[in-house]
VEXGU-327681 format. One record per residue: residue number from 0; residue in one letter; x, y, z of N, C-alpha, C in turn. Coordinates in pm, 1 decimal. Example, Ala and Ser with C-alpha at 12.3 -4.5 7.8 and 13.67 -1.06 7.14 Angstrom:
<sites>
+-----+---+----------+----------+----------+----------+----------+----------+----------+----------+----------+
:   k : r :     n.c1 :     n.c2 :     n.c3 :    ca.c1 :    ca.c2 :    ca.c3 :     c.c1 :     c.c2 :     c.c3 :
+-----+---+----------+----------+----------+----------+----------+----------+----------+----------+----------+
:   0 : a :   1319.0 :   -569.0 :    780.0 :   1230.0 :   -450.0 :    780.0 :   1320.0 :   -330.0 :    780.0 :
:   1 : s :   1285.0 :   -225.0 :    708.0 :   1367.0 :   -106.0 :    714.0 :   1290.0 :      3.0 :    787.0 :
+-----+---+----------+----------+----------+----------+----------+----------+----------+----------+----------+
</sites>
This chain:
<sites>
+-----+---+----------+----------+----------+----------+----------+----------+----------+----------+----------+
:   k : r :     n.c1 :     n.c2 :     n.c3 :    ca.c1 :    ca.c2 :    ca.c3 :     c.c1 :     c.c2 :     c.c3 :
+-----+---+----------+----------+----------+----------+----------+----------+----------+----------+----------+
:   0 : x :   1841.7 :  -1317.1 :  -1658.9 :   1901.1 :  -1285.0 :  -1529.4 :   2050.6 :  -1259.9 :  -1545.4 :
:   1 : x :   2112.1 :  -1328.0 :  -1641.6 :   2255.5 :  -1306.6 :  -1661.8 :   2286.9 :  -1160.9 :  -1693.7 :
:   2 : x :   2198.9 :  -1097.7 :  -1771.5 :   2217.4 :   -957.3 :  -1806.3 :   2213.5 :   -869.5 :  -1681.6 :
:   3 : x :   2121.0 :   -899.5 :  -1590.4 :   2111.2 :   -821.7 :  -1467.7 :   2235.5 :   -842.6 :  -1381.0 :
:   4 : x :   2282.1 :   -965.1 :  -1369.8 :   2404.1 :   -993.4 :  -1293.7 :   2518.9 :   -915.4 :  -1354.4 :
:   5 : x :   2530.0 :   -918.7 :  -1485.8 :   2636.2 :   -846.5 :  -1555.8 :   2633.6 :   -697.1 :  -1526.5 :
:   6 : x :   2513.7 :   -640.6 :  -1530.0 :   2499.6 :   -497.0 :  -1502.8 :   2542.1 :   -464.1 :  -1360.7 :
:   7 : x :   2501.2 :   -547.2 :  -1266.4 :   2539.4 :   -522.1 :  -1127.1 :   2689.9 :   -532.6 :  -1107.9 :
:   8 : x :   2748.9 :   -629.2 :  -1176.5 :   2894.4 :   -643.1 :  -1170.2 :   2962.7 :   -519.3 :  -1226.5 :
:   9 : x :   2917.6 :   -472.8 :  -1342.3 :   2981.3 :   -359.9 :  -1409.1 :   2946.7 :   -225.2 :  -1349.1 :
:  10 : x :   2822.5 :   -204.6 :  -1312.8 :   2779.3 :    -72.3 :  -1268.6 :   2785.8 :    -51.2 :  -1117.8 :
:  11 : x :   2778.5 :   -159.0 :  -1041.1 :   2782.4 :   -146.0 :   -897.0 :   2908.7 :   -206.4 :   -838.5 :
:  12 : x :   2994.6 :   -253.2 :   -924.1 :   3124.6 :   -310.0 :   -881.9 :   3106.6 :   -425.6 :   -782.2 :
:  13 : x :   3006.9 :   -509.1 :   -806.3 :   2985.0 :   -627.2 :   -722.7 :   3051.0 :   -746.9 :   -787.8 :
:  14 : x :   3083.5 :   -846.3 :   -708.4 :   3129.1 :   -972.3 :   -764.8 :   3004.2 :  -1041.9 :   -819.2 :
:  15 : x :   3021.3 :  -1138.6 :   -908.3 :   2904.1 :  -1212.8 :   -956.9 :   2823.0 :  -1277.7 :   -844.2 :
:  16 : x :   2889.9 :  -1326.6 :   -742.7 :   2821.4 :  -1386.8 :   -629.8 :   2742.2 :  -1282.6 :   -552.9 :
:  17 : x :   2799.5 :  -1163.2 :   -533.0 :   2728.0 :  -1058.6 :   -464.3 :   2608.4 :  -1011.9 :   -545.5 :
:  18 : x :   2625.7 :  -1001.8 :   -675.1 :   2517.0 :   -960.1 :   -762.2 :   2402.0 :  -1060.3 :   -755.3 :
:  19 : x :   2433.8 :  -1187.3 :   -759.4 :   2332.0 :  -1293.4 :   -750.8 :   2257.0 :  -1282.4 :   -618.7 :
:  20 : x :   2327.0 :  -1262.9 :   -509.9 :   2263.3 :  -1251.9 :   -378.7 :   2179.2 :  -1127.8 :   -369.5 :
:  21 : x :   2224.3 :  -1018.1 :   -429.9 :   2145.5 :   -894.5 :   -432.0 :   2012.2 :   -916.6 :   -504.3 :
:  22 : x :   2015.7 :   -988.6 :   -613.3 :   1894.0 :  -1017.3 :   -688.6 :   1798.2 :  -1101.1 :   -606.6 :
:  23 : x :   1849.2 :  -1202.7 :   -539.8 :   1766.5 :  -1289.2 :   -455.9 :   1704.6 :  -1206.4 :   -342.2 :
:  24 : x :   1784.0 :  -1118.5 :   -281.7 :   1735.2 :  -1033.8 :   -173.0 :   1627.0 :   -938.4 :   -220.6 :
:  25 : x :   1649.0 :   -875.7 :   -335.1 :   1550.6 :   -781.4 :   -387.7 :   1420.2 :   -853.3 :   -424.7 :
:  26 : x :   1432.4 :   -970.4 :   -489.2 :   1312.8 :  -1046.6 :   -524.9 :   1235.6 :  -1085.3 :   -400.4 :
:  27 : x :   1302.8 :  -1128.3 :   -297.4 :   1236.4 :  -1163.1 :   -170.5 :   1168.5 :  -1043.9 :   -107.3 :
:  28 : x :   1232.4 :   -929.0 :   -112.5 :   1175.8 :   -806.6 :    -58.6 :   1046.4 :   -769.6 :   -131.7 :
:  29 : x :   1053.7 :   -772.6 :   -263.1 :    936.4 :   -735.6 :   -343.2 :    820.0 :   -831.6 :   -313.7 :
:  30 : x :    850.1 :   -962.3 :   -305.4 :    745.7 :  -1060.4 :   -277.0 :    688.9 :  -1040.7 :   -138.1 :
:  31 : x :    770.5 :  -1001.2 :    -41.8 :    724.0 :   -979.3 :     94.5 :    636.2 :   -855.8 :    103.8 :
:  32 : x :    678.4 :   -747.9 :     41.2 :    606.3 :   -620.3 :     50.4 :    484.0 :   -614.6 :    -39.7 :
:  33 : x :    491.1 :   -686.8 :   -151.5 :    384.3 :   -687.7 :   -250.8 :    349.1 :   -828.8 :   -288.7 :
:  34 : x :    284.0 :   -901.4 :   -196.8 :    256.6 :  -1042.5 :   -220.3 :    181.9 :  -1070.7 :   -349.3 :
:  35 : x :     99.8 :   -976.1 :   -394.3 :     25.0 :   -997.7 :   -516.4 :    116.5 :  -1002.9 :   -638.2 :
:  36 : x :    241.3 :   -961.0 :   -624.7 :    338.2 :   -966.7 :   -734.0 :    426.8 :  -1089.5 :   -726.7 :
:  37 : x :    408.1 :  -1172.0 :   -624.5 :    493.6 :  -1287.6 :   -603.2 :    509.2 :  -1378.7 :   -723.2 :
:  38 : x :    394.9 :  -1411.5 :   -783.4 :    399.3 :  -1499.7 :   -901.0 :    471.8 :  -1436.6 :  -1017.1 :
:  39 : x :    449.0 :  -1305.8 :  -1035.5 :    514.9 :  -1234.9 :  -1143.6 :    665.8 :  -1228.4 :  -1119.2 :
:  40 : x :    706.8 :  -1202.0 :   -997.4 :    849.4 :  -1196.7 :   -964.4 :    914.1 :  -1331.3 :   -992.6 :
:  41 : x :    849.7 :  -1439.1 :   -947.8 :    902.3 :  -1572.4 :   -971.5 :    914.4 :  -1600.0 :  -1119.8 :
:  42 : x :    812.8 :  -1562.1 :  -1194.1 :    813.0 :  -1588.5 :  -1337.9 :    922.5 :  -1506.8 :  -1408.6 :
:  43 : x :    939.3 :  -1383.5 :  -1369.7 :   1044.3 :  -1299.0 :  -1431.2 :   1181.9 :  -1360.9 :  -1407.7 :
:  44 : x :   1210.0 :  -1399.5 :  -1283.5 :   1341.3 :  -1449.9 :  -1252.8 :   1363.2 :  -1591.6 :  -1302.8 :
:  45 : x :   1258.5 :  -1671.1 :  -1309.4 :   1276.6 :  -1806.1 :  -1365.9 :   1295.7 :  -1797.4 :  -1517.8 :
:  46 : x :   1231.1 :  -1704.5 :  -1582.4 :   1252.1 :  -1683.3 :  -1727.3 :   1393.7 :  -1637.9 :  -1754.5 :
:  47 : x :   1447.9 :  -1554.0 :  -1664.6 :   1581.2 :  -1503.5 :  -1682.7 :   1687.0 :  -1609.6 :  -1660.5 :
:  48 : x :   1656.6 :  -1716.2 :  -1589.1 :   1752.3 :  -1823.1 :  -1564.7 :   1777.7 :  -1908.8 :  -1685.9 :
:  49 : x :   1696.1 :  -1896.2 :  -1788.1 :   1711.8 :  -1978.5 :  -1907.6 :   1819.0 :  -1923.0 :  -1999.8 :
:  50 : x :   1873.4 :  -1804.7 :  -1972.4 :   1975.7 :  -1743.5 :  -2055.9 :   2105.6 :  -1818.6 :  -2048.6 :
+-----+---+----------+----------+----------+----------+----------+----------+----------+----------+----------+
</sites>
């Protein structure tokens, strides 16, 4: 997840806090629109938190 935050900071000119919130918002959106992906989304982002 740190890599994604870094990319958002560098490529979208967001602060680290804004990047983190964007990720949370996008993950929530994907889980809401595609509930069958909810577990996968959680797993992807929890795996990324170990960095």
